[in-house]
Gaussian input, Z-matrix of N, CA and C with variables (Angstrom, degrees):
# hf/3-21g

backbone

0 1
 N
 C     1     B1
 C     2     B2     1     A1
 N     3     B3     2     A2     1     D1
 C     4     B4     3     A3     2     D2
 C     5     B5     4     A4     3     D3
 N     6     B6     5     A5     4     D4
 C     7     B7     6     A6     5     D5
 C     8     B8     7     A7     6     D6
 N     9     B9     8     A8     7     D7
 C    10    B10     9     A9     8     D8
 C    11    B11    10    A10     9     D9
 N    12    B12    11    A11    10    D10
 C    13    B13    12    A12    11    D11
 C    14    B14    13    A13    12    D12
 N    15    B15    14    A14    13    D13
 C    16    B16    15    A15    14    D14
 C    17    B17    16    A16    15    D15
 N    18    B18    17    A17    16    D16
 C    19    B19    18    A18    17    D17
 C    20    B20    19    A19    18    D18
 N    21    B21    20    A20    19    D19
 C    22    B22    21    A21    20    D20
 C    23    B23    22    A22    21    D21
 N    24    B24    23    A23    22    D22
 C    25    B25    24    A24    23    D23
 C    26    B26    25    A25    24    D24
 N    27    B27    26    A26    25    D25
 C    28    B28    27    A27    26    D26
 C    29    B29    28    A28    27    D27
 N    30    B30    29    A29    28    D28
 C    31    B31    30    A30    29    D29
 C    32    B32    31    A31    30    D30
 N    33    B33    32    A32    31    D31
 C    34    B34    33    A33    32    D32
 C    35    B35    34    A34    33    D33
 N    36    B36    35    A35    34    D34
 C    37    B37    36    A36    35    D35
 C    38    B38    37    A37    36    D36
 N    39    B39    38    A38    37    D37
 C    40    B40    39    A39    38    D38
 C    41    B41    40    A40    39    D39
 N    42    B42    41    A41    40    D40
 C    43    B43    42    A42    41    D41
 C    44    B44    43    A43    42    D42
 N    45    B45    44    A44    43    D43
 C    46    B46    45    A45    44    D44
 C    47    B47    46    A46    45    D45
 N    48    B48    47    A47    46    D46
 C    49    B49    48    A48    47    D47
 C    50    B50    49    A49    48    D48
 N    51    B51    50    A50    49    D49
 C    52    B52    51    A51    50    D50
 C    53    B53    52    A52    51    D51
 N    54    B54    53    A53    52    D52
 C    55    B55    54    A54    53    D53
 C    56    B56    55    A55    54    D54
 N    57    B57    56    A56    55    D55
 C    58    B58    57    A57    56    D56
 C    59    B59    58    A58    57    D57
 N    60    B60    59    A59    58    D58
 C    61    B61    60    A60    59    D59
 C    62    B62    61    A61    60    D60
 N    63    B63    62    A62    61    D61
 C    64    B64    63    A63    62    D62
 C    65    B65    64    A64    63    D63
 N    66    B66    65    A65    64    D64
 C    67    B67    66    A66    65    D65
 C    68    B68    67    A67    66    D66
 N    69    B69    68    A68    67    D67
 C    70    B70    69    A69    68    D68
 C    71    B71    70    A70    69    D69
 N    72    B72    71    A71    70    D70
 C    73    B73    72    A72    71    D71
 C    74    B74    73    A73    72    D72
 N    75    B75    74    A74    73    D73
 C    76    B76    75    A75    74    D74
 C    77    B77    76    A76    75    D75
 N    78    B78    77    A77    76    D76
 C    79    B79    78    A78    77    D77
 C    80    B80    79    A79    78    D78
 N    81    B81    80    A80    79    D79
 C    82    B82    81    A81    80    D80
 C    83    B83    82    A82    81    D81
 N    84    B84    83    A83    82    D82
 C    85    B85    84    A84    83    D83
 C    86    B86    85    A85    84    D84
 N    87    B87    86    A86    85    D85
 C    88    B88    87    A87    86    D86
 C    89    B89    88    A88    87    D87
 N    90    B90    89    A89    88    D88
 C    91    B91    90    A90    89    D89
 C    92    B92    91    A91    90    D90
 N    93    B93    92    A92    91    D91
 C    94    B94    93    A93    92    D92
 C    95    B95    94    A94    93    D93
 N    96    B96    95    A95    94    D94
 C    97    B97    96    A96    95    D95
 C    98    B98    97    A97    96    D96
 N    99    B99    98    A98    97    D97
 C   100   B100    99    A99    98    D98
 C   101   B101   100   A100    99    D99
 N   102   B102   101   A101   100   D100
 C   103   B103   102   A102   101   D101
 C   104   B104   103   A103   102   D102
 N   105   B105   104   A104   103   D103
 C   106   B106   105   A105   104   D104
 C   107   B107   106   A106   105   D105
 N   108   B108   107   A107   106   D106
 C   109   B109   108   A108   107   D107
 C   110   B110   109   A109   108   D108
 N   111   B111   110   A110   109   D109
 C   112   B112   111   A111   110   D110
 C   113   B113   112   A112   111   D111
 N   114   B114   113   A113   112   D112
 C   115   B115   114   A114   113   D113
 C   116   B116   115   A115   114   D114
 N   117   B117   116   A116   115   D115
 C   118   B118   117   A117   116   D116
 C   119   B119   118   A118   117   D117
 N   120   B120   119   A119   118   D118
 C   121   B121   120   A120   119   D119
 C   122   B122   121   A121   120   D120
 N   123   B123   122   A122   121   D121
 C   124   B124   123   A123   122   D122
 C   125   B125   124   A124   123   D123
 N   126   B126   125   A125   124   D124
 C   127   B127   126   A126   125   D125
 C   128   B128   127   A127   126   D126
 N   129   B129   128   A128   127   D127
 C   130   B130   129   A129   128   D128
 C   131   B131   130   A130   129   D129
 N   132   B132   131   A131   130   D130
 C   133   B133   132   A132   131   D131
 C   134   B134   133   A133   132   D132
 N   135   B135   134   A134   133   D133
 C   136   B136   135   A135   134   D134
 C   137   B137   136   A136   135   D135
 N   138   B138   137   A137   136   D136
 C   139   B139   138   A138   137   D137
 C   140   B140   139   A139   138   D138
 N   141   B141   140   A140   139   D139
 C   142   B142   141   A141   140   D140
 C   143   B143   142   A142   141   D141
 N   144   B144   143   A143   142   D142
 C   145   B145   144   A144   143   D143
 C   146   B146   145   A145   144   D144
 N   147   B147   146   A146   145   D145
 C   148   B148   147   A147   146   D146
 C   149   B149   148   A148   147   D147
 N   150   B150   149   A149   148   D148
 C   151   B151   150   A150   149   D149
 C   152   B152   151   A151   150   D150
 N   153   B153   152   A152   151   D151
 C   154   B154   153   A153   152   D152
 C   155   B155   154   A154   153   D153
 N   156   B156   155   A155   154   D154
 C   157   B157   156   A156   155   D155
 C   158   B158   157   A157   156   D156
 N   159   B159   158   A158   157   D157
 C   160   B160   159   A159   158   D158
 C   161   B161   160   A160   159   D159
 N   162   B162   161   A161   160   D160
 C   163   B163   162   A162   161   D161
 C   164   B164   163   A163   162   D162
 N   165   B165   164   A164   163   D163
 C   166   B166   165   A165   164   D164
 C   167   B167   166   A166   165   D165
 N   168   B168   167   A167   166   D166
 C   169   B169   168   A168   167   D167
 C   170   B170   169   A169   168   D168
 N   171   B171   170   A170   169   D169
 C   172   B172   171   A171   170   D170
 C   173   B173   172   A172   171   D171
 N   174   B174   173   A173   172   D172
 C   175   B175   174   A174   173   D173
 C   176   B176   175   A175   174   D174
 N   177   B177   176   A176   175   D175
 C   178   B178   177   A177   176   D176
 C   179   B179   178   A178   177   D177
 N   180   B180   179   A179   178   D178
 C   181   B181   180   A180   179   D179
 C   182   B182   181   A181   180   D180
 N   183   B183   182   A182   181   D181
 C   184   B184   183   A183   182   D182
 C   185   B185   184   A184   183   D183
 N   186   B186   185   A185   184   D184
 C   187   B187   186   A186   185   D185
 C   188   B188   187   A187   186   D186
 N   189   B189   188   A188   187   D187
 C   190   B190   189   A189   188   D188
 C   191   B191   190   A190   189   D189
 N   192   B192   191   A191   190   D190
 C   193   B193   192   A192   191   D191
 C   194   B194   193   A193   192   D192
 N   195   B195   194   A194   193   D193
 C   196   B196   195   A195   194   D194
 C   197   B197   196   A196   195   D195
 N   198   B198   197   A197   196   D196
 C   199   B199   198   A198   197   D197
 C   200   B200   199   A199   198   D198
 N   201   B201   200   A200   199   D199
 C   202   B202   201   A201   200   D200
 C   203   B203   202   A202   201   D201
 N   204   B204   203   A203   202   D202
 C   205   B205   204   A204   203   D203
 C   206   B206   205   A205   204   D204
 N   207   B207   206   A206   205   D205
 C   208   B208   207   A207   206   D206
 C   209   B209   208   A208   207   D207
 N   210   B210   209   A209   208   D208
 C   211   B211   210   A210   209   D209
 C   212   B212   211   A211   210   D210
 N   213   B213   212   A212   211   D211
 C   214   B214   213   A213   212   D212
 C   215   B215   214   A214   213   D213
 N   216   B216   215   A215   214   D214
 C   217   B217   216   A216   215   D215
 C   218   B218   217   A217   216   D216
 N   219   B219   218   A218   217   D217
 C   220   B220   219   A219   218   D218
 C   221   B221   220   A220   219   D219
 N   222   B222   221   A221   220   D220
 C   223   B223   222   A222   221   D221
 C   224   B224   223   A223   222   D222
 N   225   B225   224   A224   223   D223
 C   226   B226   225   A225   224   D224
 C   227   B227   226   A226   225   D225
 N   228   B228   227   A227   226   D226
 C   229   B229   228   A228   227   D227
 C   230   B230   229   A229   228   D228

   B1=1.4456
   B2=1.5335
   B3=1.3191
   B4=1.4561
   B5=1.5269
   B6=1.3018
   B7=1.4631
   B8=1.5288
   B9=1.3402
   B10=1.4695
   B11=1.5287
   B12=1.3379
   B13=1.4560
   B14=1.5242
   B15=1.3165
   B16=1.4659
   B17=1.5264
   B18=1.3383
   B19=1.4593
   B20=1.5220
   B21=1.3326
   B22=1.4721
   B23=1.5224
   B24=1.3128
   B25=1.4622
   B26=1.5230
   B27=1.3140
   B28=1.4575
   B29=1.5193
   B30=1.3373
   B31=1.4604
   B32=1.5265
   B33=1.3102
   B34=1.4698
   B35=1.5257
   B36=1.3171
   B37=1.4659
   B38=1.5302
   B39=1.3339
   B40=1.4732
   B41=1.5256
   B42=1.3148
   B43=1.4617
   B44=1.5332
   B45=1.3288
   B46=1.4639
   B47=1.5266
   B48=1.3134
   B49=1.4653
   B50=1.5243
   B51=1.3265
   B52=1.4645
   B53=1.5196
   B54=1.3243
   B55=1.4664
   B56=1.5228
   B57=1.3121
   B58=1.4611
   B59=1.5279
   B60=1.3389
   B61=1.4620
   B62=1.5278
   B63=1.3430
   B64=1.4545
   B65=1.5172
   B66=1.3194
   B67=1.4644
   B68=1.5265
   B69=1.3167
   B70=1.4685
   B71=1.5293
   B72=1.3201
   B73=1.4602
   B74=1.5363
   B75=1.3151
   B76=1.4640
   B77=1.5224
   B78=1.3235
   B79=1.4599
   B80=1.5287
   B81=1.3209
   B82=1.4568
   B83=1.5215
   B84=1.3210
   B85=1.4631
   B86=1.5235
   B87=1.3286
   B88=1.4654
   B89=1.5246
   B90=1.3276
   B91=1.4649
   B92=1.5281
   B93=1.3202
   B94=1.4596
   B95=1.5207
   B96=1.3080
   B97=1.4582
   B98=1.5245
   B99=1.3175
   B100=1.4645
   B101=1.5245
   B102=1.3178
   B103=1.4618
   B104=1.5262
   B105=1.3252
   B106=1.4681
   B107=1.5241
   B108=1.3232
   B109=1.4643
   B110=1.5257
   B111=1.3236
   B112=1.4651
   B113=1.5212
   B114=1.3249
   B115=1.4652
   B116=1.5188
   B117=1.3264
   B118=1.4614
   B119=1.5280
   B120=1.3190
   B121=1.4674
   B122=1.5271
   B123=1.3305
   B124=1.4633
   B125=1.5259
   B126=1.3236
   B127=1.4565
   B128=1.5149
   B129=1.3272
   B130=1.4613
   B131=1.5267
   B132=1.3348
   B133=1.4610
   B134=1.5183
   B135=1.3203
   B136=1.4718
   B137=1.5276
   B138=1.3197
   B139=1.4642
   B140=1.5284
   B141=1.3094
   B142=1.4676
   B143=1.5139
   B144=1.3313
   B145=1.4597
   B146=1.5309
   B147=1.3153
   B148=1.4596
   B149=1.5293
   B150=1.3216
   B151=1.4637
   B152=1.5201
   B153=1.3250
   B154=1.4654
   B155=1.5269
   B156=1.3342
   B157=1.4588
   B158=1.5284
   B159=1.3233
   B160=1.4685
   B161=1.5337
   B162=1.3233
   B163=1.4640
   B164=1.5290
   B165=1.3191
   B166=1.4657
   B167=1.5275
   B168=1.3237
   B169=1.4546
   B170=1.5254
   B171=1.3175
   B172=1.4699
   B173=1.5271
   B174=1.3373
   B175=1.4695
   B176=1.5272
   B177=1.3260
   B178=1.4648
   B179=1.5155
   B180=1.3110
   B181=1.4621
   B182=1.5268
   B183=1.3275
   B184=1.4703
   B185=1.5247
   B186=1.3170
   B187=1.4640
   B188=1.5282
   B189=1.3344
   B190=1.4571
   B191=1.5282
   B192=1.3137
   B193=1.4622
   B194=1.5283
   B195=1.3308
   B196=1.4686
   B197=1.5233
   B198=1.3371
   B199=1.4614
   B200=1.5279
   B201=1.3167
   B202=1.4613
   B203=1.5246
   B204=1.3165
   B205=1.4615
   B206=1.5265
   B207=1.3236
   B208=1.4646
   B209=1.5253
   B210=1.3220
   B211=1.4607
   B212=1.5262
   B213=1.3171
   B214=1.4607
   B215=1.5121
   B216=1.3212
   B217=1.4605
   B218=1.5222
   B219=1.3246
   B220=1.4677
   B221=1.5220
   B222=1.3071
   B223=1.4662
   B224=1.5266
   B225=1.3330
   B226=1.4591
   B227=1.5349
   B228=1.3220
   B229=1.4778
   B230=1.5035
   A1=107.73
   A2=116.03
   A3=120.28
   A4=110.99
   A5=114.73
   A6=119.64
   A7=111.05
   A8=117.12
   A9=120.87
   A10=110.36
   A11=116.33
   A12=120.95
   A13=110.22
   A14=116.95
   A15=121.07
   A16=111.51
   A17=116.16
   A18=120.96
   A19=110.86
   A20=116.10
   A21=120.72
   A22=110.89
   A23=116.93
   A24=120.03
   A25=111.21
   A26=117.05
   A27=120.61
   A28=111.87
   A29=116.67
   A30=120.46
   A31=111.12
   A32=116.08
   A33=120.53
   A34=110.41
   A35=116.33
   A36=120.27
   A37=112.36
   A38=117.39
   A39=119.03
   A40=110.55
   A41=116.82
   A42=120.13
   A43=111.30
   A44=116.04
   A45=118.83
   A46=110.50
   A47=117.70
   A48=120.70
   A49=110.29
   A50=117.08
   A51=120.69
   A52=111.24
   A53=116.63
   A54=120.29
   A55=110.64
   A56=116.29
   A57=120.69
   A58=112.13
   A59=116.52
   A60=120.51
   A61=111.69
   A62=116.22
   A63=119.05
   A64=115.59
   A65=118.39
   A66=120.11
   A67=108.41
   A68=116.58
   A69=120.89
   A70=112.08
   A71=117.39
   A72=120.05
   A73=111.54
   A74=114.25
   A75=120.28
   A76=110.29
   A77=116.85
   A78=120.58
   A79=110.85
   A80=117.46
   A81=120.22
   A82=111.15
   A83=117.19
   A84=119.56
   A85=110.38
   A86=116.94
   A87=120.66
   A88=111.26
   A89=117.33
   A90=120.96
   A91=111.24
   A92=115.91
   A93=120.36
   A94=110.56
   A95=116.16
   A96=120.62
   A97=111.22
   A98=116.92
   A99=121.17
   A100=111.23
   A101=116.94
   A102=120.27
   A103=110.67
   A104=116.38
   A105=121.27
   A106=110.23
   A107=116.84
   A108=120.75
   A109=112.07
   A110=116.52
   A111=119.61
   A112=111.71
   A113=116.39
   A114=119.61
   A115=110.59
   A116=116.56
   A117=119.87
   A118=110.86
   A119=117.25
   A120=120.99
   A121=111.66
   A122=116.89
   A123=120.81
   A124=112.57
   A125=116.94
   A126=120.63
   A127=114.71
   A128=117.03
   A129=120.07
   A130=111.70
   A131=117.10
   A132=121.51
   A133=108.45
   A134=115.94
   A135=119.47
   A136=110.56
   A137=116.17
   A138=121.04
   A139=111.73
   A140=117.58
   A141=120.58
   A142=111.82
   A143=116.43
   A144=120.22
   A145=110.23
   A146=116.28
   A147=120.96
   A148=109.65
   A149=117.07
   A150=120.96
   A151=111.10
   A152=116.81
   A153=121.53
   A154=110.78
   A155=116.49
   A156=120.41
   A157=112.08
   A158=117.36
   A159=119.85
   A160=109.89
   A161=117.19
   A162=120.80
   A163=110.43
   A164=116.58
   A165=120.53
   A166=110.53
   A167=117.29
   A168=121.42
   A169=110.58
   A170=116.71
   A171=120.37
   A172=111.50
   A173=116.63
   A174=119.97
   A175=111.20
   A176=116.31
   A177=119.69
   A178=110.19
   A179=117.47
   A180=121.35
   A181=110.85
   A182=116.59
   A183=120.14
   A184=111.18
   A185=117.15
   A186=120.72
   A187=110.92
   A188=116.74
   A189=119.71
   A190=110.95
   A191=117.22
   A192=120.83
   A193=110.77
   A194=116.98
   A195=120.64
   A196=110.85
   A197=116.62
   A198=120.72
   A199=110.95
   A200=116.58
   A201=120.63
   A202=111.05
   A203=117.10
   A204=120.67
   A205=111.14
   A206=117.04
   A207=120.40
   A208=111.33
   A209=116.70
   A210=120.57
   A211=110.46
   A212=116.31
   A213=119.56
   A214=111.61
   A215=116.90
   A216=120.87
   A217=111.17
   A218=116.65
   A219=121.11
   A220=110.02
   A221=116.95
   A222=121.64
   A223=110.85
   A224=115.64
   A225=120.61
   A226=112.28
   A227=115.89
   A228=120.42
   A229=113.64
   D1=129.65
   D2=-178.52
   D3=-75.31
   D4=163.16
   D5=178.66
   D6=-63.40
   D7=-39.50
   D8=178.58
   D9=-62.52
   D10=-40.02
   D11=179.50
   D12=-65.22
   D13=-45.66
   D14=178.85
   D15=-61.12
   D16=-43.11
   D17=179.20
   D18=-63.01
   D19=-45.06
   D20=179.80
   D21=-61.72
   D22=-46.50
   D23=179.51
   D24=-62.71
   D25=-38.73
   D26=178.20
   D27=-63.25
   D28=-43.03
   D29=178.81
   D30=-64.44
   D31=-45.21
   D32=-178.44
   D33=-67.46
   D34=-49.27
   D35=-176.50
   D36=-63.95
   D37=-33.67
   D38=178.96
   D39=-65.33
   D40=-34.70
   D41=177.95
   D42=-72.95
   D43=-38.05
   D44=175.70
   D45=-62.92
   D46=-36.55
   D47=178.84
   D48=-60.79
   D49=-40.74
   D50=177.99
   D51=-66.59
   D52=-41.63
   D53=177.91
   D54=-61.33
   D55=-45.18
   D56=-178.18
   D57=-70.20
   D58=-21.57
   D59=177.28
   D60=-81.04
   D61=-3.21
   D62=174.64
   D63=113.18
   D64=-1.80
   D65=178.20
   D66=-71.13
   D67=121.39
   D68=-177.11
   D69=-114.43
   D70=16.61
   D71=-174.53
   D72=-67.75
   D73=144.83
   D74=176.76
   D75=-62.36
   D76=-34.38
   D77=179.62
   D78=-61.96
   D79=-44.27
   D80=-179.76
   D81=-66.13
   D82=-39.25
   D83=176.61
   D84=-61.90
   D85=-41.51
   D86=178.88
   D87=-66.46
   D88=-42.23
   D89=177.87
   D90=-61.25
   D91=-42.12
   D92=-179.66
   D93=-63.81
   D94=-46.59
   D95=177.99
   D96=-60.94
   D97=-43.55
   D98=179.67
   D99=-64.05
   D100=-40.94
   D101=179.12
   D102=-61.61
   D103=-41.91
   D104=178.64
   D105=-64.14
   D106=-48.62
   D107=-177.13
   D108=-65.57
   D109=-41.86
   D110=179.45
   D111=-66.42
   D112=-41.21
   D113=179.13
   D114=-60.78
   D115=-40.45
   D116=179.19
   D117=-71.41
   D118=-44.65
   D119=-178.74
   D120=-60.88
   D121=-33.30
   D122=-179.65
   D123=-87.74
   D124=-0.93
   D125=177.66
   D126=80.56
   D127=13.93
   D128=-179.59
   D129=-78.93
   D130=-26.85
   D131=173.74
   D132=-127.27
   D133=151.04
   D134=-179.09
   D135=-88.84
   D136=177.95
   D137=-175.66
   D138=-63.75
   D139=-34.78
   D140=178.29
   D141=-64.53
   D142=-43.43
   D143=177.71
   D144=-66.94
   D145=-39.92
   D146=178.32
   D147=-58.63
   D148=-49.66
   D149=-179.31
   D150=-62.08
   D151=-39.86
   D152=178.35
   D153=-60.04
   D154=-49.01
   D155=-177.70
   D156=-67.93
   D157=-39.24
   D158=178.30
   D159=-63.34
   D160=-44.19
   D161=179.08
   D162=-63.92
   D163=-40.13
   D164=179.03
   D165=-63.49
   D166=-43.90
   D167=178.50
   D168=-63.19
   D169=-41.14
   D170=177.85
   D171=-61.45
   D172=-41.36
   D173=179.22
   D174=-64.26
   D175=-40.92
   D176=178.94
   D177=-65.29
   D178=-44.14
   D179=179.05
   D180=-61.75
   D181=-43.04
   D182=177.30
   D183=-61.13
   D184=-44.30
   D185=-179.34
   D186=-64.64
   D187=-43.52
   D188=178.76
   D189=-63.70
   D190=-37.27
   D191=178.00
   D192=-65.95
   D193=-45.20
   D194=177.82
   D195=-59.74
   D196=-43.76
   D197=179.44
   D198=-60.80
   D199=-42.57
   D200=178.45
   D201=-63.56
   D202=-43.19
   D203=179.76
   D204=-63.34
   D205=-39.25
   D206=177.18
   D207=-63.91
   D208=-40.89
   D209=178.34
   D210=-64.54
   D211=-41.39
   D212=179.13
   D213=-65.86
   D214=-40.65
   D215=177.32
   D216=-62.68
   D217=-41.80
   D218=178.86
   D219=-65.51
   D220=-36.49
   D221=179.78
   D222=-66.49
   D223=-37.68
   D224=-179.10
   D225=-70.64
   D226=-30.56
   D227=-174.87
   D228=-72.94

């Protein structure tokens, strides 16, 4: 594994750790997406890794959205 690859994975994974810890900020989602796109654009990650990370980010965003909707529904009831 190259140094660029290790650095890219570290940047991406550190942001995923924050997302999984419950941070739902739009800024963190944007940073995570940017880290993935930049790593791929610079050749630090391949297309398979890019697709994996994008799908993972989408799943987290979907889950956070569902959780928010459930909280709002409970609040309304």
